C-alpha positions as CSV (number, residue, x, y, z in Angstrom):
1,M,12.9,8.7,6.2
2,H,12.2,10.9,9.1
3,P,11.6,9.2,12.3
4,D,8.3,10.9,12.9
5,T,7.0,9.6,9.5
6,A,7.9,6.1,10.5
7,S,6.3,6.5,13.9
8,R,3.1,7.9,12.5
9,V,2.7,5.1,10.0
10,R,3.6,2.4,12.7
11,Q,1.0,3.9,15.0
12,S,-1.7,4.0,12.5
13,W,-1.1,0.5,11.3
14,A,-1.1,-0.7,14.9
15,L,-4.6,0.5,15.1
16,I,-5.6,-1.2,11.8
17,L,-4.0,-4.6,12.7
18,P,-6.9,-5.9,14.7
19,Q,-9.2,-5.3,11.7
20,R,-6.6,-5.6,9.0
21,K,-8.4,-8.4,7.0
22,T,-11.6,-6.4,6.9
23,V,-9.9,-3.1,6.1
24,C,-7.8,-4.7,3.3
25,R,-10.8,-6.4,1.8
26,D,-12.6,-3.1,1.9
27,F,-9.7,-1.4,0.2
28,Y,-9.9,-3.9,-2.7
29,Q,-13.7,-3.6,-2.9
30,R,-13.4,0.2,-3.2
31,L,-10.5,0.0,-5.7
32,F,-12.3,-2.3,-7.9
33,D,-15.7,-0.5,-7.6
34,R,-14.0,2.9,-8.4
35,Y,-11.6,1.5,-11.1
36,P,-13.1,-1.7,-12.5
37,E,-10.5,-1.7,-15.1
38,L,-8.0,-2.7,-12.5
39,R,-9.9,-5.9,-11.4
40,P,-8.5,-8.0,-14.2
41,L,-4.9,-7.2,-13.0
42,F,-5.5,-9.2,-9.7
43,K,-5.9,-12.8,-10.5
44,G,-6.8,-14.1,-7.0
45,E,-9.9,-13.6,-5.0
46,I,-10.1,-10.5,-2.8
47,G,-9.4,-12.3,0.6
48,Q,-6.2,-13.9,-0.8
49,Q,-5.3,-10.5,-2.3
50,A,-5.9,-8.8,1.1
51,D,-3.6,-11.3,2.8
52,L,-0.8,-10.6,0.5
53,F,-1.4,-6.9,0.8
54,V,-1.1,-7.1,4.6
55,T,2.1,-9.1,4.3
56,M,3.6,-6.4,2.1
57,I,2.6,-3.6,4.3
58,N,4.2,-5.4,7.2
59,T,7.3,-5.9,5.3
60,V,7.4,-2.3,4.2
61,I,6.8,-1.0,7.8
62,S,9.4,-3.2,9.3
63,A,12.0,-1.6,7.1
64,L,11.0,2.1,7.3
65,E,14.3,3.2,8.7
66,H,16.3,0.9,6.5
67,P,14.5,0.6,3.1
68,E,17.7,-0.9,1.5
69,R,16.7,-4.1,3.3
70,V,13.5,-4.6,1.2
71,R,14.5,-2.7,-1.9
72,P,15.3,-5.9,-4.0
73,L,12.0,-7.4,-2.9
74,I,9.9,-4.3,-3.6
75,E,11.7,-3.9,-7.1
76,T,10.8,-7.5,-7.9
77,L,7.2,-6.8,-6.9
78,G,7.1,-3.9,-9.2
79,S,8.4,-6.0,-12.0
80,R,5.7,-8.7,-11.4
81,H,3.1,-6.0,-11.2
82,A,4.2,-4.7,-14.6
83,D,3.9,-8.2,-16.1
84,Y,0.4,-8.2,-14.7
85,G,-0.3,-5.0,-16.6
86,V,0.0,-2.3,-13.9
87,Q,0.8,1.1,-15.4
88,S,2.4,4.0,-13.8
89,E,-0.8,5.9,-13.5
90,D,-2.4,3.0,-11.6
91,Y,-0.3,3.8,-8.6
92,A,-1.9,7.1,-7.9
93,K,-5.4,5.3,-8.1
94,F,-4.2,2.8,-5.6
95,E,-2.8,5.4,-3.2
96,A,-6.1,7.6,-3.3
97,V,-8.2,4.5,-2.5
98,L,-5.6,3.3,0.3
99,L,-5.7,6.8,2.1
100,E,-9.5,6.9,1.8
101,T,-9.8,3.4,3.2
102,L,-7.4,4.2,6.1
103,R,-9.2,7.6,6.8
104,E,-12.5,5.8,7.1
105,A,-11.1,3.0,9.1
106,L,-9.3,5.2,11.6
107,G,-11.5,8.2,11.8
108,D,-10.0,11.0,13.8
109,E,-6.9,9.0,14.4
110,F,-6.1,9.5,10.7
111,N,-5.2,13.1,11.0
112,A,-3.3,15.3,8.4
113,E,0.1,14.2,9.9
114,A,-0.7,10.5,9.6
115,Q,-2.0,11.0,6.0
116,E,1.1,12.9,5.0
117,A,3.2,10.0,6.4
118,W,1.4,7.4,4.6
119,H,1.7,9.4,1.3
120,E,5.5,9.7,2.0
121,V,5.7,5.9,2.5
122,F,3.6,5.2,-0.5
123,E,5.5,7.5,-2.7
124,T,8.7,5.8,-1.8
125,L,7.2,2.4,-2.3
126,S,5.6,3.4,-5.7
127,Q,8.9,4.8,-6.9
128,T,10.8,1.6,-5.9
129,M,8.2,-0.6,-7.6
130,Q,8.3,1.4,-10.8
131,A,12.0,1.2,-10.8
132,G,11.7,-2.4,-10.6
133,A,9.3,-2.4,-13.5
134,A,11.5,-0.4,-15.6
135,H,14.3,-3.0,-15.5
């Protein structure tokens, strides 16, 4: 991953951290409002799911330059999500709502470069999770 990509994602996530629980709850609310068919795939309540999501993002961001460190964990996560019923097309829905949520939370700070960086990170994450789901 290009160092600029990692830097942009880290910078924007640092701005989200003080409001991370609110932003992540907002993300899930948006996701379920837009795609109600996804709600049954998530067994916990939104607050608990948001906490898990924050932990996952922190883990991914901590290894942006060395993704091999977290690849087995992400593949296992993908396998579990497949067991829950997540389909490959659901990843694009998730990404669209994530980018929208970040854009709203960060305003002008979420410029085109930040959006592209998050897209790149999410694509890598999505591909790794789907590889885990395929095993």
